[in-house]
C-alpha positions as protocol buffer text, in pm:
chain_id: "A"
residue {
  index: 1
  type: MET
  ca { x: -1232 y: 180 z: 3656 }
}
residue {
  index: 2
  type: ILE
  ca { x: -1310 y: 538 z: 3549 }
}
residue {
  index: 3
  type: LYS
  ca { x: -942 y: 633 z: 3584 }
}
residue {
  index: 4
  type: PHE
  ca { x: -835 y: 335 z: 3369 }
}
residue {
  index: 5
  type: PHE
  ca { x: -1091 y: 426 z: 3103 }
}
residue {
  index: 6
  type: TYR
  ca { x: -973 y: 788 z: 3101 }
}
residue {
  index: 7
  type: ILE
  ca { x: -606 y: 688 z: 3062 }
}
residue {
  index: 8
  type: THR
  ca { x: -692 y: 445 z: 2781 }
}
residue {
  index: 9
  type: LEU
  ca { x: -901 y: 706 z: 2600 }
}
residue {
  index: 10
  type: LEU
  ca { x: -626 y: 965 z: 2640 }
}
residue {
  index: 11
  type: PHE
  ca { x: -373 y: 718 z: 2499 }
}
residue {
  index: 12
  type: ILE
  ca { x: -589 y: 643 z: 2192 }
}
residue {
  index: 13
  type: VAL
  ca { x: -661 y: 1011 z: 2119 }
}
residue {
  index: 14
  type: THR
  ca { x: -294 y: 1110 z: 2161 }
}
residue {
  index: 15
  type: SER
  ca { x: -183 y: 820 z: 1938 }
}
residue {
  index: 16
  type: GLN
  ca { x: -416 y: 930 z: 1660 }
}
residue {
  index: 17
  type: ILE
  ca { x: -285 y: 1287 z: 1676 }
}
residue {
  index: 18
  type: ASN
  ca { x: 78 y: 1173 z: 1659 }
}
residue {
  index: 19
  type: ALA
  ca { x: 20 y: 901 z: 1399 }
}
residue {
  index: 20
  type: GLN
  ca { x: 247 y: 895 z: 1092 }
}
residue {
  index: 21
  type: GLU
  ca { x: 88 y: 873 z: 747 }
}
residue {
  index: 22
  type: ILE
  ca { x: 209 y: 555 z: 574 }
}
residue {
  index: 23
  type: GLN
  ca { x: 418 y: 626 z: 265 }
}
residue {
  index: 24
  type: PRO
  ca { x: 514 y: 363 z: 3 }
}
residue {
  index: 25
  type: SER
  ca { x: 860 y: 204 z: 37 }
}
residue {
  index: 26
  type: THR
  ca { x: 928 y: 371 z: 374 }
}
residue {
  index: 27
  type: GLU
  ca { x: 1041 y: 152 z: 664 }
}
residue {
  index: 28
  type: TYR
  ca { x: 891 y: 216 z: 1007 }
}
residue {
  index: 29
  type: ARG
  ca { x: 1013 y: 88 z: 1344 }
}
residue {
  index: 30
  type: GLY
  ca { x: 799 y: 24 z: 1648 }
}
residue {
  index: 31
  type: GLU
  ca { x: 673 y: 134 z: 1877 }
}
residue {
  index: 32
  type: THR
  ca { x: 494 y: 393 z: 1666 }
}
residue {
  index: 33
  type: THR
  ca { x: 141 y: 475 z: 1557 }
}
residue {
  index: 34
  type: LEU
  ca { x: 68 y: 462 z: 1185 }
}
residue {
  index: 35
  type: LYS
  ca { x: -230 y: 566 z: 977 }
}
residue {
  index: 36
  type: SER
  ca { x: -358 y: 551 z: 622 }
}
residue {
  index: 37
  type: THR
  ca { x: -607 y: 829 z: 561 }
}
residue {
  index: 38
  type: PRO
  ca { x: -725 y: 695 z: 221 }
}
residue {
  index: 39
  type: TYR
  ca { x: -820 y: 364 z: 389 }
}
residue {
  index: 40
  type: GLY
  ca { x: -942 y: 509 z: 720 }
}
residue {
  index: 41
  type: ILE
  ca { x: -711 y: 304 z: 944 }
}
residue {
  index: 42
  type: THR
  ca { x: -494 y: 388 z: 1246 }
}
residue {
  index: 43
  type: PHE
  ca { x: -293 y: 118 z: 1427 }
}
residue {
  index: 44
  type: ILE
  ca { x: 12 y: 59 z: 1644 }
}
residue {
  index: 45
  type: LEU
  ca { x: 334 y: -95 z: 1513 }
}
residue {
  index: 46
  type: PRO
  ca { x: 457 y: -263 z: 1835 }
}
residue {
  index: 47
  type: SER
  ca { x: 806 y: -244 z: 1976 }
}
residue {
  index: 48
  type: GLY
  ca { x: 1039 y: -502 z: 1821 }
}
residue {
  index: 49
  type: TRP
  ca { x: 868 y: -483 z: 1481 }
}
residue {
  index: 50
  type: THR
  ca { x: 952 y: -312 z: 1153 }
}
residue {
  index: 51
  type: GLY
  ca { x: 693 y: -235 z: 889 }
}
residue {
  index: 52
  type: ILE
  ca { x: 693 y: -132 z: 524 }
}
residue {
  index: 53
  type: TYR
  ca { x: 438 y: -87 z: 245 }
}
residue {
  index: 54
  type: PRO
  ca { x: 629 y: -194 z: -69 }
}
residue {
  index: 55
  type: ALA
  ca { x: 524 y: 0 z: -379 }
}
residue {
  index: 56
  type: ASP
  ca { x: 449 y: -326 z: -563 }
}
residue {
  index: 57
  type: SER
  ca { x: 263 y: -505 z: -283 }
}
residue {
  index: 58
  type: ASP
  ca { x: -99 y: -545 z: -174 }
}
residue {
  index: 59
  type: PHE
  ca { x: 12 y: -579 z: 190 }
}
residue {
  index: 60
  type: PHE
  ca { x: 168 y: -366 z: 462 }
}
residue {
  index: 61
  type: ILE
  ca { x: 440 y: -607 z: 576 }
}
residue {
  index: 62
  type: MET
  ca { x: 558 y: -633 z: 937 }
}
residue {
  index: 63
  type: LYS
  ca { x: 862 y: -833 z: 1051 }
}
residue {
  index: 64
  type: ASN
  ca { x: 973 y: -906 z: 1404 }
}
residue {
  index: 65
  type: THR
  ca { x: 1336 y: -827 z: 1486 }
}
residue {
  index: 66
  type: ASN
  ca { x: 1365 y: -1080 z: 1772 }
}
residue {
  index: 67
  type: PHE
  ca { x: 1213 y: -1396 z: 1623 }
}
residue {
  index: 68
  type: GLU
  ca { x: 1083 y: -1524 z: 1289 }
}
residue {
  index: 69
  type: GLY
  ca { x: 747 y: -1355 z: 1301 }
}
residue {
  index: 70
  type: TYR
  ca { x: 552 y: -1185 z: 1021 }
}
residue {
  index: 71
  type: ILE
  ca { x: 224 y: -997 z: 1004 }
}
residue {
  index: 72
  type: PHE
  ca { x: 72 y: -898 z: 669 }
}
residue {
  index: 73
  type: ILE
  ca { x: -200 y: -633 z: 677 }
}
residue {
  index: 74
  type: ALA
  ca { x: -457 y: -610 z: 398 }
}
residue {
  index: 75
  type: ILE
  ca { x: -765 y: -389 z: 358 }
}
residue {
  index: 76
  type: ASN
  ca { x: -1049 y: -487 z: 126 }
}
residue {
  index: 77
  type: LYS
  ca { x: -1418 y: -427 z: 77 }
}
residue {
  index: 78
  type: MET
  ca { x: -1598 y: -708 z: 257 }
}
residue {
  index: 79
  type: THR
  ca { x: -1886 y: -818 z: 476 }
}
residue {
  index: 80
  type: ILE
  ca { x: -1872 y: -1058 z: 771 }
}
residue {
  index: 81
  type: ALA
  ca { x: -2014 y: -1333 z: 547 }
}
residue {
  index: 82
  type: SER
  ca { x: -1761 y: -1277 z: 266 }
}
residue {
  index: 83
  type: ALA
  ca { x: -1473 y: -1255 z: 515 }
}
residue {
  index: 84
  type: LYS
  ca { x: -1575 y: -1588 z: 669 }
}
residue {
  index: 85
  type: GLU
  ca { x: -1595 y: -1751 z: 325 }
}
residue {
  index: 86
  type: ILE
  ca { x: -1248 y: -1629 z: 226 }
}
residue {
  index: 87
  type: MET
  ca { x: -1093 y: -1731 z: 558 }
}
residue {
  index: 88
  type: SER
  ca { x: -1245 y: -2081 z: 529 }
}
residue {
  index: 89
  type: ARG
  ca { x: -1038 y: -2175 z: 226 }
}
residue {
  index: 90
  type: PRO
  ca { x: -661 y: -2185 z: 149 }
}
residue {
  index: 91
  type: ILE
  ca { x: -507 y: -1840 z: 110 }
}
residue {
  index: 92
  type: ASP
  ca { x: -214 y: -1790 z: -126 }
}
residue {
  index: 93
  type: LEU
  ca { x: 23 y: -1512 z: -15 }
}
residue {
  index: 94
  type: GLY
  ca { x: 251 y: -1552 z: -316 }
}
residue {
  index: 95
  type: ASP
  ca { x: 606 y: -1690 z: -351 }
}
residue {
  index: 96
  type: GLY
  ca { x: 467 y: -2038 z: -279 }
}
residue {
  index: 97
  type: VAL
  ca { x: 346 y: -1953 z: 74 }
}
residue {
  index: 98
  type: VAL
  ca { x: -8 y: -2082 z: 139 }
}
residue {
  index: 99
  type: PHE
  ca { x: -223 y: -2072 z: 453 }
}
residue {
  index: 100
  type: HIS
  ca { x: -431 y: -2393 z: 495 }
}
residue {
  index: 101
  type: PRO
  ca { x: -724 y: -2379 z: 744 }
}
residue {
  index: 102
  type: ARG
  ca { x: -691 y: -2625 z: 1030 }
}
residue {
  index: 103
  type: ALA
  ca { x: -1008 y: -2530 z: 1219 }
}
residue {
  index: 104
  type: PRO
  ca { x: -1339 y: -2353 z: 1150 }
}
residue {
  index: 105
  type: VAL
  ca { x: -1346 y: -1974 z: 1155 }
}
residue {
  index: 106
  type: LYS
  ca { x: -1454 y: -1828 z: 1490 }
}
residue {
  index: 107
  type: THR
  ca { x: -1679 y: -1524 z: 1474 }
}
residue {
  index: 108
  type: GLN
  ca { x: -1748 y: -1283 z: 1757 }
}
residue {
  index: 109
  type: GLY
  ca { x: -1942 y: -977 z: 1651 }
}
residue {
  index: 110
  type: SER
  ca { x: -1748 y: -817 z: 1365 }
}
residue {
  index: 111
  type: THR
  ca { x: -1422 y: -997 z: 1450 }
}
residue {
  index: 112
  type: LEU
  ca { x: -1324 y: -1325 z: 1281 }
}
residue {
  index: 113
  type: VAL
  ca { x: -1029 y: -1548 z: 1379 }
}
residue {
  index: 114
  type: ALA
  ca { x: -895 y: -1867 z: 1220 }
}
residue {
  index: 115
  type: GLU
  ca { x: -587 y: -2088 z: 1266 }
}
residue {
  index: 116
  type: TYR
  ca { x: -380 y: -2224 z: 975 }
}
residue {
  index: 117
  type: ASN
  ca { x: -98 y: -2454 z: 878 }
}
residue {
  index: 118
  type: VAL
  ca { x: 156 y: -2274 z: 659 }
}
residue {
  index: 119
  type: SER
  ca { x: 323 y: -2440 z: 360 }
}
residue {
  index: 120
  type: GLY
  ca { x: 596 y: -2306 z: 133 }
}
residue {
  index: 121
  type: SER
  ca { x: 803 y: -2128 z: 400 }
}
residue {
  index: 122
  type: LYS
  ca { x: 1171 y: -2198 z: 459 }
}
residue {
  index: 123
  type: HIS
  ca { x: 1098 y: -2318 z: 814 }
}
residue {
  index: 124
  type: PRO
  ca { x: 779 y: -2468 z: 964 }
}
residue {
  index: 125
  type: LEU
  ca { x: 536 y: -2191 z: 1058 }
}
residue {
  index: 126
  type: SER
  ca { x: 196 y: -2172 z: 1218 }
}
residue {
  index: 127
  type: GLY
  ca { x: -54 y: -1910 z: 1104 }
}
residue {
  index: 128
  type: THR
  ca { x: -339 y: -1699 z: 1239 }
}
residue {
  index: 129
  type: ILE
  ca { x: -568 y: -1462 z: 1051 }
}
residue {
  index: 130
  type: LYS
  ca { x: -770 y: -1203 z: 1240 }
}
residue {
  index: 131
  type: THR
  ca { x: -1016 y: -995 z: 1040 }
}
residue {
  index: 132
  type: ILE
  ca { x: -1214 y: -700 z: 1168 }
}
residue {
  index: 133
  type: VAL
  ca { x: -1502 y: -578 z: 953 }
}
residue {
  index: 134
  type: GLY
  ca { x: -1570 y: -206 z: 992 }
}
residue {
  index: 135
  type: ASP
  ca { x: -1884 y: 4 z: 955 }
}
residue {
  index: 136
  type: TYR
  ca { x: -1788 y: 147 z: 617 }
}
residue {
  index: 137
  type: GLY
  ca { x: -1805 y: -156 z: 390 }
}
residue {
  index: 138
  type: GLN
  ca { x: -1446 y: -267 z: 432 }
}
residue {
  index: 139
  type: GLY
  ca { x: -1246 y: -490 z: 661 }
}
residue {
  index: 140
  type: ILE
  ca { x: -885 y: -523 z: 771 }
}
residue {
  index: 141
  type: SER
  ca { x: -711 y: -859 z: 790 }
}
residue {
  index: 142
  type: PHE
  ca { x: -401 y: -934 z: 999 }
}
residue {
  index: 143
  type: ILE
  ca { x: -225 y: -1241 z: 859 }
}
residue {
  index: 144
  type: ALA
  ca { x: 29 y: -1360 z: 1117 }
}
residue {
  index: 145
  type: ALA
  ca { x: 288 y: -1638 z: 1091 }
}
residue {
  index: 146
  type: SER
  ca { x: 557 y: -1760 z: 1330 }
}
residue {
  index: 147
  type: PRO
  ca { x: 721 y: -2082 z: 1456 }
}
residue {
  index: 148
  type: VAL
  ca { x: 495 y: -2270 z: 1697 }
}
residue {
  index: 149
  type: LYS
  ca { x: 726 y: -2187 z: 1991 }
}
residue {
  index: 150
  type: ASP
  ca { x: 674 y: -1814 z: 1932 }
}
residue {
  index: 151
  type: GLN
  ca { x: 295 y: -1824 z: 1889 }
}
residue {
  index: 152
  type: ASP
  ca { x: 227 y: -1669 z: 2231 }
}
residue {
  index: 153
  type: LYS
  ca { x: 459 y: -1377 z: 2152 }
}
residue {
  index: 154
  type: ILE
  ca { x: 306 y: -1297 z: 1815 }
}
residue {
  index: 155
  type: GLN
  ca { x: -47 y: -1339 z: 1955 }
}
residue {
  index: 156
  type: ALA
  ca { x: 30 y: -1087 z: 2230 }
}
residue {
  index: 157
  type: ASP
  ca { x: 151 y: -831 z: 1974 }
}
residue {
  index: 158
  type: LEU
  ca { x: -142 y: -905 z: 1742 }
}
residue {
  index: 159
  type: ASN
  ca { x: -383 y: -845 z: 2030 }
}
residue {
  index: 160
  type: LYS
  ca { x: -211 y: -515 z: 2107 }
}
residue {
  index: 161
  type: ILE
  ca { x: -250 y: -403 z: 1744 }
}
residue {
  index: 162
  type: THR
  ca { x: -616 y: -495 z: 1721 }
}
residue {
  index: 163
  type: THR
  ca { x: -704 y: -357 z: 2066 }
}
residue {
  index: 164
  type: HIS
  ca { x: -589 y: -8 z: 1966 }
}
residue {
  index: 165
  type: LEU
  ca { x: -703 y: -35 z: 1603 }
}
residue {
  index: 166
  type: LYS
  ca { x: -925 y: 245 z: 1476 }
}
residue {
  index: 167
  type: LEU
  ca { x: -1131 y: 218 z: 1158 }
}
residue {
  index: 168
  type: SER
  ca { x: -1292 y: 536 z: 1033 }
}
residue {
  index: 169
  type: ASP
  ca { x: -1474 y: 653 z: 724 }
}
residue {
  index: 170
  type: PRO
  ca { x: -1210 y: 681 z: 449 }
}
residue {
  index: 171
  type: LYS
  ca { x: -1179 y: 1040 z: 339 }
}
residue {
  index: 172
  type: LYS
  ca { x: -1292 y: 1050 z: -21 }
}
residue {
  index: 173
  type: SER
  ca { x: -1092 y: 1303 z: -210 }
}
residue {
  index: 174
  type: LYS
  ca { x: -1295 y: 1488 z: -468 }
}
residue {
  index: 175
  type: ALA
  ca { x: -1283 y: 1300 z: -793 }
}
residue {
  index: 176
  type: PRO
  ca { x: -1118 y: 1544 z: -1031 }
}
residue {
  index: 177
  type: SER
  ca { x: -1272 y: 1587 z: -1369 }
}
residue {
  index: 178
  type: THR
  ca { x: -1089 y: 1428 z: -1657 }
}
residue {
  index: 179
  type: ILE
  ca { x: -816 y: 1666 z: -1763 }
}
residue {
  index: 180
  type: LYS
  ca { x: -786 y: 1799 z: -2112 }
}
residue {
  index: 181
  type: GLY
  ca { x: -485 y: 1931 z: -2292 }
}
residue {
  index: 182
  type: ASN
  ca { x: -426 y: 2167 z: -2581 }
}
residue {
  index: 183
  type: SER
  ca { x: -85 y: 2023 z: -2659 }
}
residue {
  index: 184
  type: PRO
  ca { x: -72 y: 1744 z: -2922 }
}
residue {
  index: 185
  type: TRP
  ca { x: 141 y: 1554 z: -2668 }
}
residue {
  index: 186
  type: PHE
  ca { x: -164 y: 1512 z: -2444 }
}
residue {
  index: 187
  type: GLU
  ca { x: -319 y: 1233 z: -2652 }
}
residue {
  index: 188
  type: HIS
  ca { x: 14 y: 1049 z: -2657 }
}
residue {
  index: 189
  type: LEU
  ca { x: 67 y: 1060 z: -2279 }
}
residue {
  index: 190
  type: ASN
  ca { x: -275 y: 1067 z: -2113 }
}
residue {
  index: 191
  type: GLY
  ca { x: -362 y: 739 z: -1942 }
}
residue {
  index: 192
  type: ARG
  ca { x: -16 y: 593 z: -2007 }
}
residue {
  index: 193
  type: LYS
  ca { x: 259 y: 438 z: -1801 }
}
residue {
  index: 194
  type: LEU
  ca { x: 605 y: 552 z: -1916 }
}
residue {
  index: 195
  type: SER
  ca { x: 895 y: 313 z: -1855 }
}
residue {
  index: 196
  type: HIS
  ca { x: 1266 y: 377 z: -1902 }
}
residue {
  index: 197
  type: PHE
  ca { x: 1536 y: 109 z: -1876 }
}
residue {
  index: 198
  type: TYR
  ca { x: 1912 y: 141 z: -1900 }
}
residue {
  index: 199
  type: THR
  ca { x: 2169 y: -129 z: -1826 }
}
residue {
  index: 200
  type: ALA
  ca { x: 2547 y: -105 z: -1834 }
}
residue {
  index: 201
  type: THR
  ca { x: 2824 y: -306 z: -1670 }
}
residue {
  index: 202
  type: GLY
  ca { x: 2743 y: -315 z: -1299 }
}
residue {
  index: 203
  type: TYR
  ca { x: 2465 y: -57 z: -1330 }
}
residue {
  index: 204
  type: THR
  ca { x: 2091 y: -73 z: -1392 }
}
residue {
  index: 205
  type: GLU
  ca { x: 1855 y: 222 z: -1415 }
}
residue {
  index: 206
  type: GLU
  ca { x: 1475 y: 193 z: -1411 }
}
residue {
  index: 207
  type: ASP
  ca { x: 1224 y: 474 z: -1407 }
}
residue {
  index: 208
  type: TYR
  ca { x: 843 y: 462 z: -1418 }
}
residue {
  index: 209
  type: ILE
  ca { x: 584 y: 741 z: -1446 }
}
residue {
  index: 210
  type: TRP
  ca { x: 207 y: 681 z: -1438 }
}
residue {
  index: 211
  type: LEU
  ca { x: 16 y: 966 z: -1608 }
}
residue {
  index: 212
  type: CYS
  ca { x: -349 y: 911 z: -1522 }
}
residue {
  index: 213
  type: ASN
  ca { x: -643 y: 1070 z: -1702 }
}
residue {
  index: 214
  type: SER
  ca { x: -760 y: 1204 z: -1364 }
}
residue {
  index: 215
  type: GLY
  ca { x: -466 y: 1446 z: -1375 }
}
residue {
  index: 216
  type: TYR
  ca { x: -270 y: 1259 z: -1110 }
}
residue {
  index: 217
  type: PHE
  ca { x: 75 y: 1106 z: -1157 }
}
residue {
  index: 218
  type: TYR
  ca { x: 295 y: 868 z: -962 }
}
residue {
  index: 219
  type: LYS
  ca { x: 669 y: 826 z: -1017 }
}
residue {
  index: 220
  type: SER
  ca { x: 895 y: 546 z: -897 }
}
residue {
  index: 221
  type: SER
  ca { x: 1234 y: 391 z: -961 }
}
residue {
  index: 222
  type: ASN
  ca { x: 1329 y: 23 z: -954 }
}
residue {
  index: 223
  type: SER
  ca { x: 966 y: -79 z: -916 }
}
residue {
  index: 224
  type: GLY
  ca { x: 712 y: -180 z: -1177 }
}
residue {
  index: 225
  type: GLY
  ca { x: 391 y: -98 z: -990 }
}
residue {
  index: 226
  type: PHE
  ca { x: 210 y: 37 z: -688 }
}
residue {
  index: 227
  type: GLY
  ca { x: 1 y: -273 z: -614 }
}
residue {
  index: 228
  type: GLY
  ca { x: -334 y: -212 z: -450 }
}
residue {
  index: 229
  type: GLY
  ca { x: -227 y: 121 z: -300 }
}
residue {
  index: 230
  type: ALA
  ca { x: -292 y: 341 z: -601 }
}
residue {
  index: 231
  type: SER
  ca { x: -485 y: 613 z: -418 }
}
residue {
  index: 232
  type: GLY
  ca { x: -225 y: 626 z: -144 }
}
residue {
  index: 233
  type: ALA
  ca { x: 57 y: 635 z: -398 }
}
residue {
  index: 234
  type: PHE
  ca { x: -87 y: 937 z: -580 }
}
residue {
  index: 235
  type: GLN
  ca { x: -112 y: 1123 z: -248 }
}
residue {
  index: 236
  type: SER
  ca { x: 241 y: 1032 z: -139 }
}
residue {
  index: 237
  type: GLY
  ca { x: 564 y: 1226 z: -174 }
}
residue {
  index: 238
  type: ASN
  ca { x: 617 y: 1056 z: -510 }
}
residue {
  index: 239
  type: GLY
  ca { x: 283 y: 1167 z: -652 }
}
residue {
  index: 240
  type: GLY
  ca { x: 100 y: 1481 z: -757 }
}
residue {
  index: 241
  type: ARG
  ca { x: -51 y: 1645 z: -1066 }
}
residue {
  index: 242
  type: TRP
  ca { x: 80 y: 1644 z: -1424 }
}
residue {
  index: 243
  type: SER
  ca { x: 40 y: 1867 z: -1729 }
}
residue {
  index: 244
  type: VAL
  ca { x: 189 y: 1891 z: -2075 }
}
residue {
  index: 245
  type: SER
  ca { x: 250 y: 2178 z: -2316 }
}
residue {
  index: 246
  type: GLY
  ca { x: 431 y: 2260 z: -2639 }
}
residue {
  index: 247
  type: THR
  ca { x: 443 y: 2118 z: -2990 }
}
residue {
  index: 248
  type: LEU
  ca { x: 528 y: 1770 z: -3114 }
}
residue {
  index: 249
  type: GLN
  ca { x: 866 y: 1901 z: -3218 }
}
residue {
  index: 250
  type: LYS
  ca { x: 942 y: 2009 z: -2862 }
}
residue {
  index: 251
  type: GLY
  ca { x: 702 y: 1968 z: -2570 }
}
residue {
  index: 252
  type: THR
  ca { x: 729 y: 1990 z: -2192 }
}
residue {
  index: 253
  type: LEU
  ca { x: 597 y: 1746 z: -1931 }
}
residue {
  index: 254
  type: LEU
  ca { x: 552 y: 1917 z: -1593 }
}
residue {
  index: 255
  type: LEU
  ca { x: 514 y: 1714 z: -1271 }
}
residue {
  index: 256
  type: THR
  ca { x: 392 y: 1909 z: -969 }
}
residue {
  index: 257
  type: TYR
  ca { x: 448 y: 1703 z: -654 }
}
residue {
  index: 258
  type: ASN
  ca { x: 219 y: 1709 z: -352 }
}
residue {
  index: 259
  type: ASP
  ca { x: 478 y: 1903 z: -151 }
}
residue {
  index: 260
  type: GLY
  ca { x: 480 y: 2182 z: -412 }
}
residue {
  index: 261
  type: SER
  ca { x: 809 y: 2092 z: -579 }
}
residue {
  index: 262
  type: THR
  ca { x: 819 y: 2046 z: -957 }
}
residue {
  index: 263
  type: ALA
  ca { x: 1011 y: 1855 z: -1222 }
}
residue {
  index: 264
  type: SER
  ca { x: 996 y: 1918 z: -1596 }
}
residue {
  index: 265
  type: TYR
  ca { x: 1105 y: 1706 z: -1891 }
}
residue {
  index: 266
  type: THR
  ca { x: 1165 y: 1802 z: -2251 }
}
residue {
  index: 267
  type: LEU
  ca { x: 954 y: 1585 z: -2483 }
}
residue {
  index: 268
  type: THR
  ca { x: 1078 y: 1483 z: -2827 }
}
residue {
  index: 269
  type: HIS
  ca { x: 1004 y: 1194 z: -3060 }
}
residue {
  index: 270
  type: GLU
  ca { x: 1142 y: 991 z: -3349 }
}
residue {
  index: 271
  type: GLY
  ca { x: 844 y: 838 z: -3526 }
}
residue {
  index: 272
  type: THR
  ca { x: 651 y: 651 z: -3258 }
}
residue {
  index: 273
  type: LYS
  ca { x: 945 y: 654 z: -3013 }
}
residue {
  index: 274
  type: ILE
  ca { x: 925 y: 918 z: -2741 }
}
residue {
  index: 275
  type: PHE
  ca { x: 1206 y: 1068 z: -2534 }
}
residue {
  index: 276
  type: LEU
  ca { x: 1213 y: 1253 z: -2202 }
}
residue {
  index: 277
  type: ASP
  ca { x: 1527 y: 1466 z: -2173 }
}
residue {
  index: 278
  type: GLY
  ca { x: 1676 y: 1251 z: -2447 }
}
residue {
  index: 279
  type: LYS
  ca { x: 1603 y: 918 z: -2275 }
}
residue {
  index: 280
  type: ARG
  ca { x: 1383 y: 662 z: -2452 }
}
residue {
  index: 281
  type: TYR
  ca { x: 1060 y: 577 z: -2269 }
}
residue {
  index: 282
  type: PHE
  ca { x: 816 y: 297 z: -2355 }
}
residue {
  index: 283
  type: ARG
  ca { x: 441 y: 355 z: -2328 }
}
residue {
  index: 284
  type: GLU
  ca { x: 154 y: 130 z: -2226 }
}
residue {
  index: 285
  type: ARG
  ca { x: -211 y: 204 z: -2154 }
}
residue {
  index: 286
  type: ILE
  ca { x: -317 y: 188 z: -1790 }
}
residue {
  index: 287
  type: SER
  ca { x: -622 y: 220 z: -1570 }
}
residue {
  index: 288
  type: CYS
  ca { x: -543 y: 406 z: -1249 }
}
residue {
  index: 289
  type: LYS
  ca { x: -787 y: 262 z: -995 }
}
């Protein structure tokens, strides 16, 4: 018994050390250990599964490579009571897919489990939601769906994930003070999302830059948002700090990425239209939370 406990503990500690930090729009293949420092979560992506956190999604999405099985992972602030209330009613996952409760929620300590009928999928699916409420005011929900014949398989993998799950206190990065700028461009760019679109025969180009008043930026292509993972996005390889300098006649936008690399753009304007390196960008006010 002591030997088994020691091996299990060694496995968990080693997994945490070797865990990969989840990055937006990056596909992972199991078996591997993943973590999200901003959300204080470490878990195993089992063998036979792929996982990705789309930049425009509120879920980390897992797909089985051997059968039609899916697990959506979501993290939200919650209590045991609020989790039970949410799990007791239909849950809309988008694209017409809805989980309908078919039995009361079962609660054991801080773990809640419920079974569902799934509507809106291409093929008949059965659903399970397992939510674990942590000690830091937030909980993690595993929303699993598969054909009835594969329920035992997906349950076995779901149990493996939750058995080795670790929830810790999310590391709160120091809230930077609101940045200020001496350049007249600052007032035109601070707290704005910049969007560039270009379409030609057989070719489409999209580019988005969020310039937050915290001093952080996030840049993406072919995606209109970062969903609920804003804090993670700003800390990813596509995020960093921004600054602006120069006159309205010719300014410079400097993006300093988290890995230390930089990118600069020449700023010009024609009336209220602004251009980065000669390309027209549209502006809209945003709240980076």
